[in-house]
PDB file with one MODEL, atoms N, CA, C and O in Angstrom:
MODEL        1
ATOM      1  N   MET A   1     -13.545  17.365  -6.395  1.00  0.00           N
ATOM      2  CA  MET A   1     -12.334  16.610  -6.169  1.00  0.00           C
ATOM      3  C   MET A   1     -11.722  16.264  -7.525  1.00  0.00           C
ATOM      4  O   MET A   1     -12.429  15.841  -8.440  1.00  0.00           O
ATOM      5  N   THR A   2     -10.418  16.443  -7.650  1.00  0.00           N
ATOM      6  CA  THR A   2      -9.750  16.187  -8.922  1.00  0.00           C
ATOM      7  C   THR A   2      -9.598  14.694  -9.160  1.00  0.00           C
ATOM      8  O   THR A   2      -9.702  13.885  -8.238  1.00  0.00           O
ATOM      9  N   THR A   3      -9.351  14.350 -10.404  1.00  0.00           N
ATOM     10  CA  THR A   3      -9.155  12.943 -10.768  1.00  0.00           C
ATOM     11  C   THR A   3      -7.947  12.369 -10.045  1.00  0.00           C
ATOM     12  O   THR A   3      -7.971  11.223  -9.598  1.00  0.00           O
ATOM     13  N   SER A   4      -6.891  13.167  -9.931  1.00  0.00           N
ATOM     14  CA  SER A   4      -5.686  12.711  -9.250  1.00  0.00           C
ATOM     15  C   SER A   4      -5.977  12.387  -7.783  1.00  0.00           C
ATOM     16  O   SER A   4      -5.494  11.384  -7.258  1.00  0.00           O
ATOM     17  N   MET A   5      -6.765  13.234  -7.126  1.00  0.00           N
ATOM     18  CA  MET A   5      -7.095  13.012  -5.724  1.00  0.00           C
ATOM     19  C   MET A   5      -7.976  11.773  -5.565  1.00  0.00           C
ATOM     20  O   MET A   5      -7.801  11.009  -4.616  1.00  0.00           O
ATOM     21  N   LYS A   6      -8.910  11.573  -6.475  1.00  0.00           N
ATOM     22  CA  LYS A   6      -9.761  10.383  -6.422  1.00  0.00           C
ATOM     23  C   LYS A   6      -8.915   9.125  -6.568  1.00  0.00           C
ATOM     24  O   LYS A   6      -9.115   8.143  -5.855  1.00  0.00           O
ATOM     25  N   SER A   7      -7.966   9.168  -7.501  1.00  0.00           N
ATOM     26  CA  SER A   7      -7.109   8.017  -7.738  1.00  0.00           C
ATOM     27  C   SER A   7      -6.230   7.739  -6.516  1.00  0.00           C
ATOM     28  O   SER A   7      -6.026   6.583  -6.143  1.00  0.00           O
ATOM     29  N   PHE A   8      -5.715   8.793  -5.900  1.00  0.00           N
ATOM     30  CA  PHE A   8      -4.916   8.649  -4.689  1.00  0.00           C
ATOM     31  C   PHE A   8      -5.748   8.018  -3.584  1.00  0.00           C
ATOM     32  O   PHE A   8      -5.283   7.116  -2.886  1.00  0.00           O
ATOM     33  N   ARG A   9      -6.980   8.494  -3.425  1.00  0.00           N
ATOM     34  CA  ARG A   9      -7.861   7.971  -2.383  1.00  0.00           C
ATOM     35  C   ARG A   9      -8.182   6.498  -2.637  1.00  0.00           C
ATOM     36  O   ARG A   9      -8.225   5.702  -1.699  1.00  0.00           O
ATOM     37  N   ARG A  10      -8.404   6.138  -3.886  1.00  0.00           N
ATOM     38  CA  ARG A  10      -8.677   4.726  -4.214  1.00  0.00           C
ATOM     39  C   ARG A  10      -7.476   3.851  -3.886  1.00  0.00           C
ATOM     40  O   ARG A  10      -7.632   2.769  -3.320  1.00  0.00           O
ATOM     41  N   ALA A  11      -6.274   4.315  -4.240  1.00  0.00           N
ATOM     42  CA  ALA A  11      -5.063   3.545  -3.949  1.00  0.00           C
ATOM     43  C   ALA A  11      -4.885   3.378  -2.447  1.00  0.00           C
ATOM     44  O   ALA A  11      -4.551   2.292  -1.973  1.00  0.00           O
ATOM     45  N   TRP A  12      -5.109   4.461  -1.696  1.00  0.00           N
ATOM     46  CA  TRP A  12      -4.976   4.427  -0.241  1.00  0.00           C
ATOM     47  C   TRP A  12      -5.992   3.462   0.369  1.00  0.00           C
ATOM     48  O   TRP A  12      -5.648   2.665   1.242  1.00  0.00           O
ATOM     49  N   THR A  13      -7.230   3.534  -0.085  1.00  0.00           N
ATOM     50  CA  THR A  13      -8.285   2.657   0.429  1.00  0.00           C
ATOM     51  C   THR A  13      -7.991   1.201   0.108  1.00  0.00           C
ATOM     52  O   THR A  13      -8.129   0.331   0.968  1.00  0.00           O
ATOM     53  N   ALA A  14      -7.588   0.935  -1.118  1.00  0.00           N
ATOM     54  CA  ALA A  14      -7.269  -0.440  -1.517  1.00  0.00           C
ATOM     55  C   ALA A  14      -6.134  -1.002  -0.675  1.00  0.00           C
ATOM     56  O   ALA A  14      -6.174  -2.163  -0.269  1.00  0.00           O
ATOM     57  N   GLY A  15      -5.136  -0.195  -0.415  1.00  0.00           N
ATOM     58  CA  GLY A  15      -4.003  -0.652   0.387  1.00  0.00           C
ATOM     59  C   GLY A  15      -4.397  -1.024   1.801  1.00  0.00           C
ATOM     60  O   GLY A  15      -4.025  -2.090   2.292  1.00  0.00           O
ATOM     61  N   TRP A  16      -5.148  -0.156   2.459  1.00  0.00           N
ATOM     62  CA  TRP A  16      -5.548  -0.447   3.834  1.00  0.00           C
ATOM     63  C   TRP A  16      -6.555  -1.590   3.903  1.00  0.00           C
ATOM     64  O   TRP A  16      -6.565  -2.359   4.864  1.00  0.00           O
ATOM     65  N   PHE A  17      -7.396  -1.696   2.888  1.00  0.00           N
ATOM     66  CA  PHE A  17      -8.329  -2.828   2.836  1.00  0.00           C
ATOM     67  C   PHE A  17      -7.544  -4.133   2.715  1.00  0.00           C
ATOM     68  O   PHE A  17      -7.872  -5.122   3.370  1.00  0.00           O
ATOM     69  N   GLY A  18      -6.519  -4.131   1.885  1.00  0.00           N
ATOM     70  CA  GLY A  18      -5.682  -5.324   1.716  1.00  0.00           C
ATOM     71  C   GLY A  18      -4.965  -5.706   3.000  1.00  0.00           C
ATOM     72  O   GLY A  18      -4.882  -6.886   3.341  1.00  0.00           O
ATOM     73  N   ALA A  19      -4.447  -4.716   3.712  1.00  0.00           N
ATOM     74  CA  ALA A  19      -3.757  -4.994   4.975  1.00  0.00           C
ATOM     75  C   ALA A  19      -4.717  -5.587   5.999  1.00  0.00           C
ATOM     76  O   ALA A  19      -4.364  -6.525   6.713  1.00  0.00           O
ATOM     77  N   ALA A  20      -5.918  -5.047   6.073  1.00  0.00           N
ATOM     78  CA  ALA A  20      -6.912  -5.588   7.014  1.00  0.00           C
ATOM     79  C   ALA A  20      -7.320  -6.998   6.600  1.00  0.00           C
ATOM     80  O   ALA A  20      -7.545  -7.858   7.451  1.00  0.00           O
ATOM     81  N   ALA A  21      -7.414  -7.232   5.305  1.00  0.00           N
ATOM     82  CA  ALA A  21      -7.803  -8.560   4.813  1.00  0.00           C
ATOM     83  C   ALA A  21      -6.782  -9.618   5.219  1.00  0.00           C
ATOM     84  O   ALA A  21      -7.154 -10.762   5.482  1.00  0.00           O
ATOM     85  N   LEU A  22      -5.503  -9.253   5.275  1.00  0.00           N
ATOM     86  CA  LEU A  22      -4.476 -10.216   5.697  1.00  0.00           C
ATOM     87  C   LEU A  22      -4.746 -10.711   7.120  1.00  0.00           C
ATOM     88  O   LEU A  22      -4.621 -11.905   7.392  1.00  0.00           O
ATOM     89  N   ALA A  23      -5.109  -9.818   8.010  1.00  0.00           N
ATOM     90  CA  ALA A  23      -5.385 -10.205   9.395  1.00  0.00           C
ATOM     91  C   ALA A  23      -6.644 -11.058   9.480  1.00  0.00           C
ATOM     92  O   ALA A  23      -6.681 -12.045  10.215  1.00  0.00           O
ATOM     93  N   VAL A  24      -7.660 -10.685   8.741  1.00  0.00           N
ATOM     94  CA  VAL A  24      -8.924 -11.438   8.765  1.00  0.00           C
ATOM     95  C   VAL A  24      -8.717 -12.854   8.224  1.00  0.00           C
ATOM     96  O   VAL A  24      -9.250 -13.817   8.776  1.00  0.00           O
ATOM     97  N   VAL A  25      -7.947 -12.977   7.151  1.00  0.00           N
ATOM     98  CA  VAL A  25      -7.663 -14.300   6.585  1.00  0.00           C
ATOM     99  C   VAL A  25      -6.926 -15.157   7.607  1.00  0.00           C
ATOM    100  O   VAL A  25      -7.246 -16.330   7.798  1.00  0.00           O
ATOM    101  N   GLY A  26      -5.934 -14.553   8.263  1.00  0.00           N
ATOM    102  CA  GLY A  26      -5.188 -15.310   9.272  1.00  0.00           C
ATOM    103  C   GLY A  26      -6.067 -15.799  10.405  1.00  0.00           C
ATOM    104  O   GLY A  26      -5.878 -16.904  10.915  1.00  0.00           O
ATOM    105  N   HIS A  27      -7.018 -14.986  10.794  1.00  0.00           N
ATOM    106  CA  HIS A  27      -7.872 -15.352  11.921  1.00  0.00           C
ATOM    107  C   HIS A  27      -8.955 -16.346  11.526  1.00  0.00           C
ATOM    108  O   HIS A  27      -9.121 -17.369  12.189  1.00  0.00           O
ATOM    109  N   PHE A  28      -9.682 -16.067  10.473  1.00  0.00           N
ATOM    110  CA  PHE A  28     -10.846 -16.882  10.139  1.00  0.00           C
ATOM    111  C   PHE A  28     -10.538 -18.069   9.226  1.00  0.00           C
ATOM    112  O   PHE A  28     -11.176 -19.115   9.350  1.00  0.00           O
ATOM    113  N   VAL A  29      -9.589 -17.933   8.328  1.00  0.00           N
ATOM    114  CA  VAL A  29      -9.288 -19.035   7.404  1.00  0.00           C
ATOM    115  C   VAL A  29      -8.307 -20.009   8.038  1.00  0.00           C
ATOM    116  O   VAL A  29      -8.496 -21.223   7.960  1.00  0.00           O
ATOM    117  N   GLU A  30      -7.262 -19.485   8.663  1.00  0.00           N
ATOM    118  CA  GLU A  30      -6.266 -20.366   9.277  1.00  0.00           C
ATOM    119  C   GLU A  30      -6.608 -20.717  10.724  1.00  0.00           C
ATOM    120  O   GLU A  30      -5.888 -21.476  11.372  1.00  0.00           O
ATOM    121  N   HIS A  31      -7.710 -20.161  11.224  1.00  0.00           N
ATOM    122  CA  HIS A  31      -8.204 -20.437  12.578  1.00  0.00           C
ATOM    123  C   HIS A  31      -7.157 -20.174  13.657  1.00  0.00           C
ATOM    124  O   HIS A  31      -7.042 -20.927  14.623  1.00  0.00           O
ATOM    125  N   LYS A  32      -6.394 -19.092  13.477  1.00  0.00           N
ATOM    126  CA  LYS A  32      -5.408 -18.704  14.487  1.00  0.00           C
ATOM    127  C   LYS A  32      -6.053 -17.703  15.442  1.00  0.00           C
ATOM    128  O   LYS A  32      -6.794 -16.820  15.012  1.00  0.00           O
ATOM    129  N   PRO A  33      -5.772 -17.840  16.733  1.00  0.00           N
ATOM    130  CA  PRO A  33      -6.309 -16.869  17.680  1.00  0.00           C
ATOM    131  C   PRO A  33      -5.654 -15.497  17.474  1.00  0.00           C
ATOM    132  O   PRO A  33      -4.530 -15.398  16.982  1.00  0.00           O
ATOM    133  N   TRP A  34      -6.376 -14.450  17.859  1.00  0.00           N
ATOM    134  CA  TRP A  34      -5.865 -13.097  17.685  1.00  0.00           C
ATOM    135  C   TRP A  34      -4.536 -12.917  18.416  1.00  0.00           C
ATOM    136  O   TRP A  34      -3.672 -12.182  17.937  1.00  0.00           O
ATOM    137  N   SER A  35      -4.355 -13.566  19.556  1.00  0.00           N
ATOM    138  CA  SER A  35      -3.107 -13.415  20.315  1.00  0.00           C
ATOM    139  C   SER A  35      -1.908 -13.916  19.514  1.00  0.00           C
ATOM    140  O   SER A  35      -0.833 -13.321  19.574  1.00  0.00           O
ATOM    141  N   VAL A  36      -2.083 -14.998  18.769  1.00  0.00           N
ATOM    142  CA  VAL A  36      -1.006 -15.534  17.927  1.00  0.00           C
ATOM    143  C   VAL A  36      -0.737 -14.576  16.767  1.00  0.00           C
ATOM    144  O   VAL A  36       0.416 -14.301  16.434  1.00  0.00           O
ATOM    145  N   LEU A  37      -1.797 -14.076  16.164  1.00  0.00           N
ATOM    146  CA  LEU A  37      -1.626 -13.139  15.049  1.00  0.00           C
ATOM    147  C   LEU A  37      -0.930 -11.868  15.503  1.00  0.00           C
ATOM    148  O   LEU A  37      -0.039 -11.376  14.810  1.00  0.00           O
ATOM    149  N   LEU A  38      -1.314 -11.325  16.649  1.00  0.00           N
ATOM    150  CA  LEU A  38      -0.689 -10.100  17.142  1.00  0.00           C
ATOM    151  C   LEU A  38       0.770 -10.319  17.520  1.00  0.00           C
ATOM    152  O   LEU A  38       1.579  -9.397  17.414  1.00  0.00           O
ATOM    153  N   ALA A  39       1.117 -11.529  17.960  1.00  0.00           N
ATOM    154  CA  ALA A  39       2.508 -11.826  18.290  1.00  0.00           C
ATOM    155  C   ALA A  39       3.393 -11.728  17.047  1.00  0.00           C
ATOM    156  O   ALA A  39       4.578 -11.414  17.158  1.00  0.00           O
ATOM    157  N   ASP A  40       2.837 -11.991  15.878  1.00  0.00           N
ATOM    158  CA  ASP A  40       3.604 -11.877  14.634  1.00  0.00           C
ATOM    159  C   ASP A  40       3.955 -10.432  14.295  1.00  0.00           C
ATOM    160  O   ASP A  40       4.808 -10.199  13.439  1.00  0.00           O
ATOM    161  N   TYR A  41       3.328  -9.468  14.934  1.00  0.00           N
ATOM    162  CA  TYR A  41       3.593  -8.048  14.689  1.00  0.00           C
ATOM    163  C   TYR A  41       4.610  -7.458  15.673  1.00  0.00           C
ATOM    164  O   TYR A  41       4.872  -6.256  15.639  1.00  0.00           O
ATOM    165  N   ASP A  42       5.178  -8.283  16.539  1.00  0.00           N
ATOM    166  CA  ASP A  42       6.096  -7.806  17.578  1.00  0.00           C
ATOM    167  C   ASP A  42       7.519  -7.715  17.035  1.00  0.00           C
ATOM    168  O   ASP A  42       8.247  -8.707  17.005  1.00  0.00           O
ATOM    169  N   ILE A  43       7.906  -6.522  16.611  1.00  0.00           N
ATOM    170  CA  ILE A  43       9.240  -6.313  16.040  1.00  0.00           C
ATOM    171  C   ILE A  43      10.327  -6.520  17.091  1.00  0.00           C
ATOM    172  O   ILE A  43      11.434  -6.939  16.751  1.00  0.00           O
ATOM    173  N   THR A  44      10.036  -6.237  18.359  1.00  0.00           N
ATOM    174  CA  THR A  44      11.041  -6.404  19.413  1.00  0.00           C
ATOM    175  C   THR A  44      11.436  -7.868  19.598  1.00  0.00           C
ATOM    176  O   THR A  44      12.481  -8.162  20.177  1.00  0.00           O
ATOM    177  N   SER A  45      10.606  -8.778  19.108  1.00  0.00           N
ATOM    178  CA  SER A  45      10.927 -10.208  19.171  1.00  0.00           C
ATOM    179  C   SER A  45      11.557 -10.699  17.867  1.00  0.00           C
ATOM    180  O   SER A  45      11.734 -11.900  17.665  1.00  0.00           O
ATOM    181  N   GLY A  46      11.889  -9.758  16.994  1.00  0.00           N
ATOM    182  CA  GLY A  46      12.511 -10.135  15.727  1.00  0.00           C
ATOM    183  C   GLY A  46      11.521 -10.479  14.629  1.00  0.00           C
ATOM    184  O   GLY A  46      11.920 -10.943  13.561  1.00  0.00           O
ATOM    185  N   ARG A  47      10.247 -10.262  14.872  1.00  0.00           N
ATOM    186  CA  ARG A  47       9.216 -10.542  13.867  1.00  0.00           C
ATOM    187  C   ARG A  47       9.141  -9.375  12.889  1.00  0.00           C
ATOM    188  O   ARG A  47       8.916  -8.237  13.301  1.00  0.00           O
ATOM    189  N   ILE A  48       9.324  -9.642  11.618  1.00  0.00           N
ATOM    190  CA  ILE A  48       9.265  -8.572  10.627  1.00  0.00           C
ATOM    191  C   ILE A  48       7.983  -8.630   9.801  1.00  0.00           C
ATOM    192  O   ILE A  48       7.851  -7.915   8.807  1.00  0.00           O
ATOM    193  N   TRP A  49       7.045  -9.472  10.206  1.00  0.00           N
ATOM    194  CA  TRP A  49       5.779  -9.580   9.495  1.00  0.00           C
ATOM    195  C   TRP A  49       5.083  -8.224   9.373  1.00  0.00           C
ATOM    196  O   TRP A  49       4.373  -7.975   8.399  1.00  0.00           O
ATOM    197  N   LEU A  50       5.283  -7.354  10.352  1.00  0.00           N
ATOM    198  CA  LEU A  50       4.659  -6.043  10.346  1.00  0.00           C
ATOM    199  C   LEU A  50       4.959  -5.278   9.063  1.00  0.00           C
ATOM    200  O   LEU A  50       4.145  -4.471   8.614  1.00  0.00           O
ATOM    201  N   LEU A  51       6.120  -5.528   8.473  1.00  0.00           N
ATOM    202  CA  LEU A  51       6.488  -4.833   7.236  1.00  0.00           C
ATOM    203  C   LEU A  51       5.587  -5.221   6.060  1.00  0.00           C
ATOM    204  O   LEU A  51       5.374  -4.417   5.153  1.00  0.00           O
ATOM    205  N   ILE A  52       5.063  -6.433   6.071  1.00  0.00           N
ATOM    206  CA  ILE A  52       4.202  -6.891   4.979  1.00  0.00           C
ATOM    207  C   ILE A  52       2.889  -6.109   4.940  1.00  0.00           C
ATOM    208  O   ILE A  52       2.573  -5.535   3.897  1.00  0.00           O
ATOM    209  N   PRO A  53       2.108  -6.058   6.023  1.00  0.00           N
ATOM    210  CA  PRO A  53       0.870  -5.275   5.946  1.00  0.00           C
ATOM    211  C   PRO A  53       1.122  -3.776   5.753  1.00  0.00           C
ATOM    212  O   PRO A  53       0.302  -3.079   5.155  1.00  0.00           O
ATOM    213  N   ILE A  54       2.263  -3.280   6.262  1.00  0.00           N
ATOM    214  CA  ILE A  54       2.574  -1.871   6.019  1.00  0.00           C
ATOM    215  C   ILE A  54       2.756  -1.649   4.525  1.00  0.00           C
ATOM    216  O   ILE A  54       2.208  -0.698   3.968  1.00  0.00           O
ATOM    217  N   TRP A  55       3.524  -2.521   3.870  1.00  0.00           N
ATOM    218  CA  TRP A  55       3.723  -2.359   2.428  1.00  0.00           C
ATOM    219  C   TRP A  55       2.410  -2.567   1.664  1.00  0.00           C
ATOM    220  O   TRP A  55       2.124  -1.841   0.712  1.00  0.00           O
ATOM    221  N   VAL A  56       1.624  -3.543   2.074  1.00  0.00           N
ATOM    222  CA  VAL A  56       0.328  -3.760   1.422  1.00  0.00           C
ATOM    223  C   VAL A  56      -0.543  -2.512   1.563  1.00  0.00           C
ATOM    224  O   VAL A  56      -1.289  -2.160   0.649  1.00  0.00           O
ATOM    225  N   ALA A  57      -0.442  -1.855   2.699  1.00  0.00           N
ATOM    226  CA  ALA A  57      -1.258  -0.664   2.945  1.00  0.00           C
ATOM    227  C   ALA A  57      -0.784   0.539   2.133  1.00  0.00           C
ATOM    228  O   ALA A  57      -1.601   1.250   1.548  1.00  0.00           O
ATOM    229  N   ILE A  58       0.528   0.773   2.091  1.00  0.00           N
ATOM    230  CA  ILE A  58       1.023   1.977   1.415  1.00  0.00           C
ATOM    231  C   ILE A  58       1.488   1.726  -0.010  1.00  0.00           C
ATOM    232  O   ILE A  58       1.666   2.673  -0.776  1.00  0.00           O
ATOM    233  N   GLY A  59       1.687   0.472  -0.375  1.00  0.00           N
ATOM    234  CA  GLY A  59       2.204   0.142  -1.706  1.00  0.00           C
ATOM    235  C   GLY A  59       1.417   0.727  -2.866  1.00  0.00           C
ATOM    236  O   GLY A  59       2.016   1.335  -3.754  1.00  0.00           O
ATOM    237  N   PRO A  60       0.099   0.568  -2.897  1.00  0.00           N
ATOM    238  CA  PRO A  60      -0.653   1.142  -4.022  1.00  0.00           C
ATOM    239  C   PRO A  60      -0.480   2.651  -4.156  1.00  0.00           C
ATOM    240  O   PRO A  60      -0.419   3.176  -5.268  1.00  0.00           O
ATOM    241  N   THR A  61      -0.402   3.344  -3.029  1.00  0.00           N
ATOM    242  CA  THR A  61      -0.220   4.797  -3.071  1.00  0.00           C
ATOM    243  C   THR A  61       1.179   5.146  -3.572  1.00  0.00           C
ATOM    244  O   THR A  61       1.338   6.066  -4.375  1.00  0.00           O
ATOM    245  N   VAL A  62       2.185   4.425  -3.108  1.00  0.00           N
ATOM    246  CA  VAL A  62       3.565   4.675  -3.548  1.00  0.00           C
ATOM    247  C   VAL A  62       3.700   4.439  -5.045  1.00  0.00           C
ATOM    248  O   VAL A  62       4.265   5.264  -5.763  1.00  0.00           O
ATOM    249  N   VAL A  63       3.182   3.319  -5.508  1.00  0.00           N
ATOM    250  CA  VAL A  63       3.265   3.006  -6.936  1.00  0.00           C
ATOM    251  C   VAL A  63       2.490   4.033  -7.749  1.00  0.00           C
ATOM    252  O   VAL A  63       2.948   4.450  -8.813  1.00  0.00           O
ATOM    253  N   ARG A  64       1.340   4.439  -7.272  1.00  0.00           N
ATOM    254  CA  ARG A  64       0.538   5.456  -7.969  1.00  0.00           C
ATOM    255  C   ARG A  64       1.316   6.758  -8.106  1.00  0.00           C
ATOM    256  O   ARG A  64       1.345   7.361  -9.179  1.00  0.00           O
ATOM    257  N   ARG A  65       1.943   7.185  -7.024  1.00  0.00           N
ATOM    258  CA  ARG A  65       2.715   8.427  -7.071  1.00  0.00           C
ATOM    259  C   ARG A  65       3.911   8.312  -8.001  1.00  0.00           C
ATOM    260  O   ARG A  65       4.227   9.261  -8.718  1.00  0.00           O
ATOM    261  N   LEU A  66       4.579   7.171  -8.002  1.00  0.00           N
ATOM    262  CA  LEU A  66       5.714   6.976  -8.905  1.00  0.00           C
ATOM    263  C   LEU A  66       5.271   7.029 -10.360  1.00  0.00           C
ATOM    264  O   LEU A  66       5.946   7.625 -11.200  1.00  0.00           O
ATOM    265  N   ARG A  67       4.135   6.404 -10.656  1.00  0.00           N
ATOM    266  CA  ARG A  67       3.629   6.417 -12.029  1.00  0.00           C
ATOM    267  C   ARG A  67       3.239   7.825 -12.458  1.00  0.00           C
ATOM    268  O   ARG A  67       3.541   8.231 -13.580  1.00  0.00           O
ATOM    269  N   VAL A  68       2.575   8.572 -11.588  1.00  0.00           N
ATOM    270  CA  VAL A  68       2.188   9.946 -11.913  1.00  0.00           C
ATOM    271  C   VAL A  68       3.429  10.796 -12.116  1.00  0.00           C
ATOM    272  O   VAL A  68       3.501  11.579 -13.064  1.00  0.00           O
ATOM    273  N   SER A  69       4.410  10.647 -11.229  1.00  0.00           N
ATOM    274  CA  SER A  69       5.645  11.412 -11.328  1.00  0.00           C
ATOM    275  C   SER A  69       6.369  11.111 -12.638  1.00  0.00           C
ATOM    276  O   SER A  69       6.861  12.025 -13.300  1.00  0.00           O
ATOM    277  N   ARG A  70       6.435   9.847 -13.009  1.00  0.00           N
ATOM    278  CA  ARG A  70       7.110   9.455 -14.246  1.00  0.00           C
ATOM    279  C   ARG A  70       6.371  10.009 -15.463  1.00  0.00           C
ATOM    280  O   ARG A  70       7.001  10.478 -16.411  1.00  0.00           O
ATOM    281  N   THR A  71       5.041   9.957 -15.441  1.00  0.00           N
ATOM    282  CA  THR A  71       4.236  10.471 -16.544  1.00  0.00           C
ATOM    283  C   THR A  71       4.419  11.977 -16.685  1.00  0.00           C
ATOM    284  O   THR A  71       4.601  12.487 -17.790  1.00  0.00           O
ATOM    285  N   GLU A  72       4.369  12.685 -15.557  1.00  0.00           N
ATOM    286  CA  GLU A  72       4.550  14.135 -15.598  1.00  0.00           C
ATOM    287  C   GLU A  72       5.937  14.502 -16.087  1.00  0.00           C
ATOM    288  O   GLU A  72       6.095  15.467 -16.835  1.00  0.00           O
ATOM    289  N   SER A  73       6.939  13.750 -15.678  1.00  0.00           N
ATOM    290  CA  SER A  73       8.308  14.009 -16.112  1.00  0.00           C
ATOM    291  C   SER A  73       8.450  13.789 -17.619  1.00  0.00           C
ATOM    292  O   SER A  73       9.091  14.580 -18.310  1.00  0.00           O
ATOM    293  N   ALA A  74       7.851  12.710 -18.119  1.00  0.00           N
ATOM    294  CA  ALA A  74       7.915  12.422 -19.557  1.00  0.00           C
ATOM    295  C   ALA A  74       7.194  13.503 -20.352  1.00  0.00           C
ATOM    296  O   ALA A  74       7.679  13.922 -21.403  1.00  0.00           O
ATOM    297  N   GLU A  75       6.048  13.957 -19.869  1.00  0.00           N
ATOM    298  CA  GLU A  75       5.312  15.019 -20.553  1.00  0.00           C
ATOM    299  C   GLU A  75       6.105  16.318 -20.558  1.00  0.00           C
ATOM    300  O   GLU A  75       6.104  17.045 -21.551  1.00  0.00           O
ATOM    301  N   PHE A  76       6.784  16.613 -19.448  1.00  0.00           N
ATOM    302  CA  PHE A  76       7.591  17.827 -19.369  1.00  0.00           C
ATOM    303  C   PHE A  76       8.728  17.775 -20.382  1.00  0.00           C
ATOM    304  O   PHE A  76       8.972  18.750 -21.092  1.00  0.00           O
ATOM    305  N   HIS A  77       9.430  16.630 -20.452  1.00  0.00           N
ATOM    306  CA  HIS A  77      10.539  16.500 -21.387  1.00  0.00           C
ATOM    307  C   HIS A  77      10.054  16.536 -22.832  1.00  0.00           C
ATOM    308  O   HIS A  77      10.742  17.053 -23.711  1.00  0.00           O
ATOM    309  N   HIS A  78       8.882  15.992 -23.070  1.00  0.00           N
ATOM    310  CA  HIS A  78       8.306  16.024 -24.419  1.00  0.00           C
ATOM    311  C   HIS A  78       7.981  17.463 -24.824  1.00  0.00           C
ATOM    312  O   HIS A  78       8.267  17.875 -25.948  1.00  0.00           O
ATOM    313  N   GLN A  79       7.384  18.221 -23.911  1.00  0.00           N
ATOM    314  CA  GLN A  79       7.054  19.622 -24.186  1.00  0.00           C
ATOM    315  C   GLN A  79       8.318  20.463 -24.378  1.00  0.00           C
ATOM    316  O   GLN A  79       8.358  21.337 -25.243  1.00  0.00           O
ATOM    317  N   THR A  80       9.351  20.198 -23.571  1.00  0.00           N
ATOM    318  CA  THR A  80      10.606  20.939 -23.668  1.00  0.00           C
ATOM    319  C   THR A  80      11.305  20.660 -24.987  1.00  0.00           C
ATOM    320  O   THR A  80      11.896  21.556 -25.590  1.00  0.00           O
ATOM    321  N   ALA A  81      11.232  19.400 -25.433  1.00  0.00           N
ATOM    322  CA  ALA A  81      11.877  19.024 -26.693  1.00  0.00           C
ATOM    323  C   ALA A  81      11.214  19.703 -27.890  1.00  0.00           C
ATOM    324  O   ALA A  81      11.881  20.019 -28.875  1.00  0.00           O
ATOM    325  N   LYS A  82       9.907  19.926 -27.808  1.00  0.00           N
ATOM    326  CA  LYS A  82       9.190  20.591 -28.898  1.00  0.00           C
ATOM    327  C   LYS A  82       9.625  22.046 -29.023  1.00  0.00           C
ATOM    328  O   LYS A  82       9.599  22.629 -30.107  1.00  0.00           O
ATOM    329  N   GLY A  83      10.026  22.619 -27.887  1.00  0.00           N
ATOM    330  CA  GLY A  83      10.519  23.990 -27.876  1.00  0.00           C
ATOM    331  C   GLY A  83       9.471  24.973 -27.964  1.00  0.00           C
ATOM    332  O   GLY A  83       9.747  26.172 -27.964  1.00  0.00           O
TER     333      GLY A  83
ENDMDL
END
């Protein structure tokens, strides 16, 4: 497995772990029943909380890809400038 793939997998795992941790904290730390927590994910009722765990889940991967893309672009321009 390449270093890039390992890094992608770590970012993906960290994101989903973070999203799951949000639900666990809500249930066990704030002592909210699962029914109340799940109601916060109901977009049809105007609840946009669902966007937070989605971003927490995919955010590390998105940022990782943007950083890799920017680095590769800078390296390409540097190589092109050298001629």
